[in-house]
C-alpha positions as MATLAB code, in Angstrom:
seq = 'XXXXXXXXXXXXXXXXXXXXXXXXXXXXXXXXXXXXXXXXXXXXXXXXXXXXXXXXXXXXXXXXXXXXXXXXXXXXXXXXXXXXXXXXXXXXXX';
ca = [
      10.147   -6.009  -17.269;
       6.196   -5.956  -18.497;
       4.179   -9.163  -17.521;
       2.772   -8.993  -21.062;
       5.881  -10.786  -22.059;
       4.882  -13.672  -21.298;
       1.877  -14.204  -23.233;
       1.755  -14.929  -27.343;
       0.763  -11.230  -28.113;
       3.792   -9.519  -27.067;
       5.246   -8.251  -30.002;
       8.496   -6.047  -28.875;
       9.500   -3.067  -26.478;
      10.809    0.251  -26.435;
      11.778    2.789  -24.233;
      11.773    6.323  -25.046;
      13.047    9.725  -23.426;
      11.401   12.555  -22.615;
      11.847   16.144  -22.469;
      10.280   16.372  -18.741;
      12.867   14.110  -17.701;
      10.480   10.948  -17.806;
      10.887    7.687  -19.354;
       8.583    5.423  -21.186;
       8.408    1.862  -21.655;
       6.223    0.869  -24.369;
       5.117   -2.426  -25.330;
       3.773   -3.389  -28.746;
       0.911   -6.123  -28.651;
      -0.603   -8.246  -31.089;
      -0.448   -7.133  -34.739;
       1.643   -4.177  -33.547;
      -1.985   -1.700  -33.753;
      -2.137   -2.308  -29.533;
       0.675   -0.361  -27.886;
       0.876   -0.817  -23.387;
       2.252    2.449  -22.015;
       3.838    2.968  -18.905;
       5.945    5.851  -17.298;
       8.912    4.100  -15.754;
       9.465    2.966  -12.990;
       6.440    2.181  -11.498;
       3.353    3.403  -13.628;
       0.642    0.673  -14.142;
       0.318    0.713  -18.257;
      -2.164    2.916  -20.509;
      -3.512    0.665  -23.105;
      -4.271    2.842  -26.219;
      -4.946    0.963  -29.583;
      -4.936    1.874  -33.678;
      -7.633    0.863  -36.179;
      -5.083    0.772  -38.788;
      -1.078    0.859  -38.954;
      -0.360    4.564  -39.308;
      -2.964    6.285  -37.307;
      -3.094    8.003  -34.061;
      -3.159    5.125  -31.136;
      -6.347    6.112  -29.016;
      -6.934    5.366  -25.190;
      -8.413    6.985  -22.587;
      -7.785   10.676  -22.127;
      -4.185    9.980  -24.586;
      -3.831   10.278  -28.469;
      -0.491    8.776  -29.184;
       1.292    9.031  -32.189;
       4.387    7.374  -33.383;
       6.338    8.830  -36.413;
      10.412    8.175  -37.617;
      10.235    5.020  -36.017;
      12.063    6.460  -33.268;
       9.366    9.574  -32.114;
       6.460    8.838  -29.981;
       4.418   11.830  -29.171;
       1.584   11.370  -25.995;
      -1.368   13.880  -26.756;
      -3.430   14.580  -22.989;
      -6.068   16.569  -22.776;
      -5.591   19.766  -21.170;
      -1.961   19.387  -21.621;
       0.848   20.054  -24.713;
       1.861   17.085  -25.958;
       4.814   15.770  -25.251;
       7.521   14.268  -28.070;
       9.717   11.646  -26.681;
      12.379   10.124  -28.056;
      13.789    5.984  -28.370;
      16.787    5.209  -26.351;
      18.683    2.077  -26.824;
      16.986   -0.418  -24.121;
      20.426   -0.777  -22.559;
      20.409    3.029  -21.398;
      16.876    2.364  -19.816;
      16.743    1.572  -16.178;
      16.368   -1.824  -14.808;
];
């Protein structure tokens, strides 16, 4: 559970499974233009922001796109894009 749940700007949480076996916990904050992304179970969240809905989220050494409502793609310098698919929250680890 994210500590941002206690704050008024927390608006939702999605979980994603990635082809490399990793899982992501993504918190949507504020007006949906800010995300906190962490690798489950113990990674520190990375915050990314977008200037407007539908545009790429940008953070330190990380760009993120969301497409089709069920796919998130992480793009880091020097690495191949990592496209992850949304999974039901009940299938995410505690």
